C-alpha positions in Angstrom: -65.9 -93.5 14.5 -67.5 -93.5 17.9 -70.7 -95.4 18.2 -72.8 -92.5 19.3 -71.5 -90.3 16.6 -72.0 -92.9 13.9 -75.6 -93.3 14.8 -76.2 -89.6 14.9 -75.0 -88.9 11.4 -77.8 -88.6 9.0 -76.5 -86.9 5.9 -73.9 -84.5 4.6 -75.0 -81.7 2.4 -72.4 -79.4 0.7 -70.1 -79.8 3.6 -72.8 -79.0 6.3 -73.3 -81.9 8.7 -76.5 -82.2 10.7 -76.8 -84.6 13.6 -80.0 -86.2 14.7 -81.0 -84.8 18.0 -78.6 -81.9 17.6 -80.5 -80.0 14.9 -80.7 -76.9 17.2 -76.9 -76.8 17.6 -75.4 -74.6 14.8 -72.0 -75.4 13.5 -69.4 -72.7 13.5 -68.8 -72.5 9.8 -72.2 -70.9 8.8 -72.5 -68.4 11.7 -69.1 -67.1 11.0 -70.0 -66.6 7.3 -73.3 -64.9 8.3 -71.6 -62.7 10.8 -69.0 -61.6 8.1 -71.8 -61.0 5.6 -73.8 -58.9 8.1 -70.7 -56.9 9.0 -69.9 -56.2 5.3 -73.5 -55.2 4.8 -73.4 -52.8 7.8 -70.1 -51.3 6.5 -71.6 -50.8 3.1 -74.8 -49.3 4.5 -72.7 -46.9 6.7 -70.6 -45.9 3.7 -73.8 -45.3 1.7 -75.3 -43.1 4.4 -72.0 -41.3 4.8 -72.0 -40.5 1.1 -75.6 -39.5 1.2 -74.9 -37.2 4.1 -72.0 -35.5 2.2 -74.2 -35.1 -0.9 -77.0 -33.5 1.2 -74.5 -31.2 2.8 -73.2 -30.1 -0.6 -76.7 -29.4 -1.8 -77.6 -27.6 1.5 -80.3 -30.1 2.2 -79.7 -30.0 5.9 -82.2 -32.5 7.1 -81.0 -35.2 4.7 -77.4 -34.4 5.6 -78.0 -34.5 9.3 -80.1 -37.7 9.3 -77.8 -39.6 6.9 -74.6 -38.6 8.8 -76.2 -39.5 12.1 -77.3 -42.9 10.8 -73.7 -43.5 9.5 -72.3 -42.4 12.9 -74.5 -44.9 14.7 -73.3 -47.7 12.5 -69.7 -46.8 12.8 -68.2 -43.7 14.4 -67.6 -40.9 11.9 -64.1 -39.6 11.2 -63.3 -36.0 12.2 -64.1 -34.4 8.8 -67.5 -36.0 8.7 -68.2 -35.0 12.3 -67.6 -31.4 11.2 -70.2 -31.8 8.4 -72.6 -33.3 11.0 -72.0 -30.4 13.4 -72.7 -27.8 10.7 -75.9 -29.6 9.5 -77.1 -29.7 13.1 -76.4 -26.0 13.5 -78.3 -25.0 10.4 -81.3 -27.0 11.7 -81.1 -25.2 15.0 -80.0 -28.3 16.9 -77.3 -26.6 18.9 -76.8 -29.3 21.5 -76.1 -31.8 18.7 -73.8 -29.1 17.1 -71.6 -28.8 20.2 -71.6 -32.6 20.7 -70.4 -33.4 17.2 -67.9 -30.6 17.1 -66.4 -31.5 20.4 -66.0 -35.1 19.1 -64.4 -33.7 16.0 -61.9 -31.8 18.2 -60.8 -35.0 19.9 -60.8 -37.0 16.7 -58.5 -34.5 15.0 -56.2 -34.6 18.0 -56.0 -38.4 17.9 -55.1 -38.2 14.2 -52.4 -35.7 14.9 -54.2 -32.8 13.2 -53.6 -30.1 15.8 -54.5 -27.2 13.6 -57.9 -28.7 12.6 -58.5 -29.5 16.3 -57.7 -25.9 17.1 -60.3 -24.6 14.7 -63.0 -26.9 16.2 -62.1 -25.6 19.7 -62.4 -22.0 18.4 -65.9 -22.5 17.0 -67.1 -24.3 20.1 -65.7 -21.4 22.3 -67.1 -18.7 20.1 -70.6 -20.1 19.9 -70.7 -20.9 23.7 -69.8 -17.2 24.2 -72.7 -16.2 21.9 -75.0 -18.2 24.2 -73.6 -16.5 27.3 -71.8 -19.5 28.7 -68.6 -17.6 29.3 -66.9 -20.2 31.6 -67.1 -23.0 29.1 -66.3 -20.6 26.2 -63.2 -19.5 28.0 -62.1 -23.1 28.6 -62.5 -24.0 24.9 -60.8 -20.9 23.7 -58.0 -21.6 26.2 -57.6 -25.1 24.6 -57.3 -23.5 21.2 -54.7 -21.0 22.4 -52.7 -23.8 24.0 -52.7 -25.7 20.7 -51.6 -22.6 18.9 -48.7 -22.1 21.2 -47.5 -25.6 20.4 -47.3 -24.9 16.7 -43.8 -24.6 15.3 -44.9 -22.6 12.2 -47.1 -19.7 11.3 -50.7 -20.8 10.5 -54.0 -19.3 9.6 -55.5 -20.4 12.9 -53.5 -17.6 14.6 -55.9 -15.2 12.8 -59.0 -17.0 14.1 -57.8 -16.6 17.6 -57.5 -12.8 17.1 -61.3 -12.7 16.8 -61.9 -13.3 20.5 -59.2 -10.7 21.4 -61.0 -8.2 19.1 -64.3 -8.8 21.0 -62.5 -8.2 24.3 -61.2 -4.9 23.1 -64.7 -3.9 21.9 -66.2 -4.8 25.3 -63.6 -2.6 27.0 -64.4 0.3 24.7 -60.9 0.3 23.2 -62.0 0.8 19.6 -58.6 1.6 18.2 -57.1 -1.7 19.4 -60.2 -3.6 18.3 -59.9 -2.2 14.8 -56.2 -3.0 14.7 -56.8 -6.5 15.9 -59.5 -7.1 13.3 -57.2 -5.7 10.5 -54.5 -8.1 11.6 -56.9 -11.0 11.4 -58.1 -10.0 8.0 -54.6 -9.7 6.7 -53.8 -13.2 7.9 -56.9 -14.5 6.2 -56.0 -12.8 3.0 -52.4 -14.0 3.1 -53.4 -17.7 3.7 -56.2 -17.5 1.2 -58.9 -18.3 3.8 -62.1 -16.4 2.8 -63.9 -17.4 6.0 -61.4 -15.7 8.2 -61.1 -12.6 6.0 -64.9 -12.1 5.8 -65.3 -12.6 9.6 -62.6 -10.1 10.4 -63.3 -7.6 7.6 -67.0 -7.1 8.4 -66.2 -6.7 12.1 -63.5 -4.1 11.2 -66.0 -2.3 9.0 -68.4 -2.1 11.9 -65.8 -0.7 14.2 -64.7 1.9 11.7 -68.2 3.1 11.4 -68.4 3.6 15.1 -65.2 5.6 14.9 -66.9 7.8 12.3 -64.7 6.5 9.5 -67.9 5.7 7.6 -66.7 5.4 4.1 -63.9 3.0 5.0 -66.2 0.9 7.2 -68.9 0.6 4.5 -66.3 -0.4 2.0 -65.2 -3.3 4.2 -68.8 -4.4 4.8 -69.4 -4.5 1.1 -66.3 -6.5 0.5 -67.3 -9.1 3.1 -70.8 -9.2 1.7 -69.5 -9.9 -1.9 -67.8 -13.0 -0.6 -71.0 -14.1 1.1 -73.3 -13.6 -1.9 -70.9 -15.3 -4.3 -70.8 -18.5 -2.3 -67.2 -18.3 -1.3 -67.8 -18.9 2.4 -68.8 -21.9 4.5 -72.5 -22.0 5.6 -72.2 -20.8 9.1 -69.8 -18.0 8.3 -72.1 -16.9 5.4 -75.0 -16.5 7.8 -72.8 -14.6 10.4 -71.6 -12.2 7.7 -75.0 -11.6 6.3 -76.5 -10.7 9.6 -73.5 -8.8 10.9 -73.3 -6.6 7.8 -77.0 -5.8 7.8 -77.0 -4.9 11.5 -74.0 -2.6 10.9 -75.8 -0.9 8.0 -78.8 -0.3 10.2 -76.8 1.1 13.0 -75.1 3.4 10.6 -78.6 4.4 9.2 -77.6 3.1 5.8 -81.1 2.2 4.8 -80.4 1.6 1.1 -77.6 -0.9 1.8 -79.6 -2.6 4.5 -82.5 -3.0 2.0 -80.1 -4.4 -0.7 -78.4 -6.9 1.6 -81.6 -7.9 3.3 -83.0 -8.9 -0.1 -79.9 -11.0 -0.7 -80.2 -12.6 2.7 -83.8 -13.4 2.1 -82.9 -15.2 -1.2 -80.2 -17.2 0.6 -82.6 -18.3 3.3 -85.2 -19.2 0.6 -82.8 -21.5 -1.1 -82.6 -23.5 2.2 -86.2 -24.0 3.4 -85.2 -26.4 6.1 -82.7 -24.0 7.7 -83.5 -22.6 11.2 -80.3 -20.9 12.0 -80.2 -17.2 11.0 -83.8 -17.2 9.9 -84.9 -15.3 13.0 -82.5 -12.5 12.2 -83.4 -12.6 8.5 -87.2 -12.3 9.3 -86.4 -9.4 11.7 -84.5 -7.5 9.0 -87.3 -8.1 6.6 -89.8 -6.8 9.1 -87.8 -3.6 9.7 -87.4 -2.9 6.0 -91.0 -3.6 5.0 -92.2 -1.4 7.9 -90.2 1.5 6.6 -91.6 0.9 3.2 -95.2 1.0 4.5 -96.0 -2.8 4.5 -97.2 -2.8 8.1 -99.3 -5.9 7.9 -96.4 -7.8 6.4 -94.0 -6.3 9.0 -96.2 -7.6 11.8 -96.4 -11.1 10.3 -92.6 -11.2 9.7 -91.9 -9.9 13.2 -94.1 -12.6 14.8 -92.3 -15.3 12.8 -88.9 -13.7 13.8 -89.9 -14.0 17.5 -90.7 -17.7 17.1 -87.6 -18.6 15.2 -85.3 -16.5 17.4 -86.8 -18.2 20.5 -86.0 -21.6 19.0 -82.3 -20.7 18.6 -82.2 -18.7 21.9 -81.3 -15.5 20.0 -82.6 -13.1 22.6 -81.4 -10.0 20.8 -83.4 -10.7 17.7 -86.5 -11.8 19.6 -86.5 -8.6 21.6 -86.0 -6.4 18.5 -88.8 -8.2 16.7 -91.2 -7.6 19.7 -90.2 -3.9 19.7 -90.9 -3.8 15.9 -94.4 -5.1 16.6 -94.9 -2.5 19.2 -94.0 0.3 16.8 -96.5 -0.8 14.2 -99.3 -1.1 16.8 -98.5 2.3 18.3 -98.6 4.0 14.9 -101.9 2.4 14.2 -103.3 3.6 17.5 -103.5 0.1 19.0 -102.1 1.3 22.3 -102.9 -1.8 24.4 -101.2 -4.1 21.9 -98.3 -1.7 21.6 -97.9 -1.8 25.4 -97.8 -5.5 25.5 -95.3 -5.7 22.7 -92.9 -3.3 24.4 -93.2 -5.3 27.6 -92.4 -8.4 25.7 -89.4 -6.7 24.1 -88.2 -5.7 27.6 -88.5 -9.3 28.8 -86.2 -10.4 26.0 -83.7 -7.7 27.1 -84.5 -5.0 24.5 -84.7 -1.4 25.8 -88.2 -0.4 24.7 -87.3 3.2 24.1 -88.1 5.5 22.4 -91.3 3.7 21.5 -92.5 3.4 25.0 -92.1 7.1 25.7 -94.0 8.0 22.6 -96.7 5.5 23.7 -97.0 7.3 27.1 -97.3 10.6 25.2 -100.2 9.1 23.2 -101.8 7.8 26.3 -101.7 11.3 27.9 -99.0 10.5 30.5 -96.7 13.4 29.7 -94.6 13.0 32.8 -93.8 9.4 32.1 -93.0 10.2 28.5 -90.6 13.0 29.5 -89.0 10.9 32.2 -88.6 7.9 30.0 -87.0 9.7 27.1 -84.7 11.7 29.3 -83.5 8.6 31.1 -82.9 6.7 27.9 -81.0 9.6 26.4 -78.9 10.0 29.5 -77.8 6.3 29.4 -76.9 6.3 25.7 -73.4 7.4 25.0 -72.7 6.2 21.5 -73.6 8.9 19.0 -75.4 6.6 16.6 -77.5 5.1 19.5 -78.4 8.6 20.6 -79.5 9.5 17.1 -82.2 6.9 17.4 -83.6 8.6 20.5 -83.3 12.3 19.5 -86.3 12.6 17.1 -88.6 11.3 19.8 -86.9 13.5 22.4 -87.7 16.6 20.2 -91.3 15.5 19.7 -91.9 14.9 23.4 -90.2 18.0 24.5 -92.3 20.1 22.1 -95.5 18.4 23.3 -94.8 19.4 26.9 -93.6 22.9 26.0 -89.9 22.4 26.6 -88.7 24.3 23.5 -85.2 24.8 24.7 -84.8 21.1 25.4 -86.2 20.3 22.0 -83.8 22.8 20.3 -80.8 21.2 22.0 -81.9 17.7 21.0 -82.4 18.8 17.4 -79.0 20.5 17.4 -77.3 17.4 18.7 -78.9 15.3 16.0 -77.7 17.7 13.4 -74.1 17.4 14.7 -74.3 13.6 14.6 -75.6 13.6 11.0 -73.1 16.1 9.7 -70.4 14.5 7.6 -71.7 10.9 7.8 -73.2 10.9 4.4 -76.4 9.1 5.6 -79.5 10.2 3.8 -81.6 8.7 6.6 -79.8 10.6 9.3 -80.0 13.8 7.2 -83.7 13.4 6.9 -84.1 12.8 10.6 -82.1 15.9 11.5 -83.9 18.1 9.0 -87.3 17.0 10.2 -86.4 17.7 13.9 -84.9 21.1 13.0 -88.1 22.0 11.0 -90.4 20.8 13.8 -88.6 23.1 16.3 -88.6 26.0 13.9 -92.4 25.6 13.4 -92.9 25.6 17.2 -90.8 28.7 17.5 -93.0 30.6 15.0 -90.4 30.5 12.2 -92.5 29.0 9.3 -90.1 30.2 6.6 -87.1 28.4 8.3 -89.3 25.4 9.0 -90.3 25.1 5.4 -86.8 24.8 4.1 -85.9 22.1 6.6 -89.2 20.2 6.3 -89.2 20.1 2.5 -85.7 18.8 2.5 -86.7 16.1 5.0 -89.8 15.2 3.0 -87.7 14.8 -0.2 -85.2 12.6 1.5 -87.9 10.3 3.0 -89.5 10.1 -0.4 -86.2 9.0 -2.0 -85.8 6.4 0.7 -89.2 5.0 0.0 -90.4 5.7 3.5 -94.1 6.8 3.0 -95.1 7.2 6.7 -92.2 9.5 7.5 -92.7 11.4 4.3 -96.4 11.9 5.1 -95.5 13.2 8.6 -93.2 15.8 7.0 -96.0 16.8 4.6 -98.3 17.5 7.6 -95.7 19.9 9.1 -95.1 21.5 5.7 -98.9 22.1 5.5 -98.9 23.7 8.9 -96.0 25.9 7.9 -97.8 26.9 4.7 -100.9 27.7 6.7 -98.9 29.8 9.1 -97.7 31.8 6.1 -101.3 32.3 4.9 -101.2 29.9 1.9 -104.3 27.9 2.6 -104.3 26.2 -0.8 -100.8 24.9 -0.4 -101.6 23.8 3.1 -104.7 21.8 1.9 -102.8 20.1 -0.8 -100.0 18.9 1.6 -102.5 17.7 4.2 -104.7 15.9 1.6 -101.6 14.1 0.2 -100.5 13.1 3.8 -104.1 11.9 4.6 -104.1 9.5 1.6 -100.9 7.9 2.9 -102.2 7.6 6.5 -105.4 6.1 5.3 -103.5 3.4 3.3 -101.4 2.6 6.3 -104.3 2.7 8.7 -102.4 5.2 10.9 -105.5 6.2 12.8 -104.0 8.8 15.1 -102.3 10.7 12.3 -105.4 10.3 10.1 -107.6 11.8 12.8 -105.3 14.7 13.2 -105.2 15.5 9.5 -109.0 15.2 9.3 -109.3 17.8 12.0 -107.0 20.1 10.2 -108.8 19.7 6.9 -112.3 20.2 8.4 -111.2 23.5 10.1 -111.7 22.2 13.6 -109.3 22.9 16.4 -106.0 21.2 15.2 -106.1 19.1 18.4 -109.7 18.0 18.1 -108.6 14.9 16.1 -111.7 14.7 14.0 -114.2 14.8 16.9 -117.4 16.8 16.5 -118.0 19.5 19.1 -120.5 17.2 20.9 -118.0 14.3 20.9 -115.4 16.6 22.5 -117.9 17.5 25.2 -118.6 13.8 25.9 -114.9 13.1 25.9 -114.2 15.8 28.4 -116.8 14.4 30.8 -115.4 10.9 30.3 -111.9 12.2 31.2 -113.4 13.8 34.3 -114.6 10.4 35.4 -118.3 10.7 34.7 -120.5 7.7 34.0 -122.7 7.4 30.9 -125.7 8.3 33.1 -124.0 11.4 34.5 -122.9 12.5 31.0 -126.5 12.1 29.7 -127.8 14.2 32.5 -125.2 16.9 32.0 -125.8 17.2 28.3 -129.5 16.5 28.4 -129.3 13.5 26.0 -130.1 9.8 26.4 -127.6 7.2 27.7 -128.0 5.5 24.3 -126.8 8.6 22.6 -123.9 8.8 25.0 -122.9 5.2 24.1 -123.1 6.0 20.4 -120.9 9.0 20.9 -118.4 6.9 22.8 -118.2 4.3 20.0 -117.4 7.1 17.5 -114.8 8.6 19.8 -113.1 5.2 20.3 -113.0 4.6 16.5 -111.7 8.1 15.7 -109.0 8.1 18.4 -108.0 4.4 17.9 -108.6 3.5 21.5 -110.6 0.7 23.1 -111.5 1.9 26.6 -112.7 4.9 28.6 -109.4 5.1 30.4 -107.4 5.3 27.2 -109.8 7.9 25.7 -109.5 10.0 28.8 -105.7 9.8 28.7 -105.8 10.8 25.0 -107.9 13.8 25.9 -105.5 15.0 28.5 -102.4 14.4 26.3 -104.0 16.4 23.4 -105.4 19.3 25.4 -109.0 18.3 24.8 -109.9 18.7 28.4 
């Protein structure tokens, strides 16, 4: 043994030799063991996190699933199947960038593993969701990748049905509804043949929507219901479940199938409640709830749900839902006489891309700007070509045309609404058409004809649990009874309507009914004769001092009259009060 080594040896402990003067120099045996032990621990930890992530996914605990799978991925890159779970978890949490990143990695991992069909499906979902975001170039590229993979397959496969979905959307965009319906039917058939519930539900609910647009309402609704049964029974994957829920409810609303929309919205609300961490789809869910509770008279709740819908939709860049939620807020504000708030909500809806009609035209009418009201509703009606979209504009068109004395225009609009409603079997459309027809008959001094239509409309709105619309019909019924000389019946109808308006805090309608019940001019809106005089002078541009001098009263009394006028009319400024006076012929 060399001299220097012999002197350096101090002791040997369990095979570990330590040299004097070399204590800081580790031998290779122990570091290798430590490294192996650390590696094994890391592998075990990654496996545990992976299992935790899979369990969280199965329980729909999206935060646990996302965090655990992300942690496992940092320790050791996930395999393709787990990358798909990570992508879905990210999507449900509203983390769309992470969703695309994980799914794109899943696509490449499937390709490397020789699983072309699984890679194809990843490419399909990347492309579809990029298209939803409006990134059409990238979407086209990914869908092109999917198509290329499909062409390389030597056998028939279910993925061929998935790639019919983009083709169906292209036919819809081109207005070729026949080809769109046929393509959707083919995709649904493939999904059924291969036992793929996701594909079947995606295709079937789109086919149902298209059939409704083609006026094949019964067939379309049947397909919507079939797709929804699959969603509510838990047969579908998480993202497809949300797509079907929202798509079916939207189709029901566009078809004026209020009862179905209410039923499926309740189911969607329960589904969302079971996943409190979920962000995706919640904006649309909140919007649907706002729409339903508004119809049912829960206006405070509708405002709250719509505000939450705007916030959630903005987080997921769902511009359509955000715009619709803002419009819903504007409608409630308008009906309550909060005209400035309604104006701002309609503007916000427009910023999100939602056409703010017919609400904005009705707001202009309430503000006294008849010309803007007529111009707005005529322009919107001229642009709308789809019958169901036009149906949403026509009741307001009738109301505005009658307000400006255009009876022939109102009659045409009411007739068109009647034609659209005929044969569709929609109780809501029938109620809208009957109400418009009765309103026109009343304006044309035909109270017997008006009563028949208006009572039918009132009954339908009652059955649909729509208190505000029902109350409006009762006001018109009361006016028809009064025109026929039956003062007692008129008073009963007006008092019943007043009770509903008071509960809803619908101040403009409440003021109108009060004026009718007190025997004042029907358009005095609950104002006393002196308040009408003050309002006329305000509308003419007079100051409080000038009004006081003209009426020989104090400025303090003028101010008190103005406070009462603002409260009764539901306005907050002299300008709005003056506009109201002009619109309602109080000047």
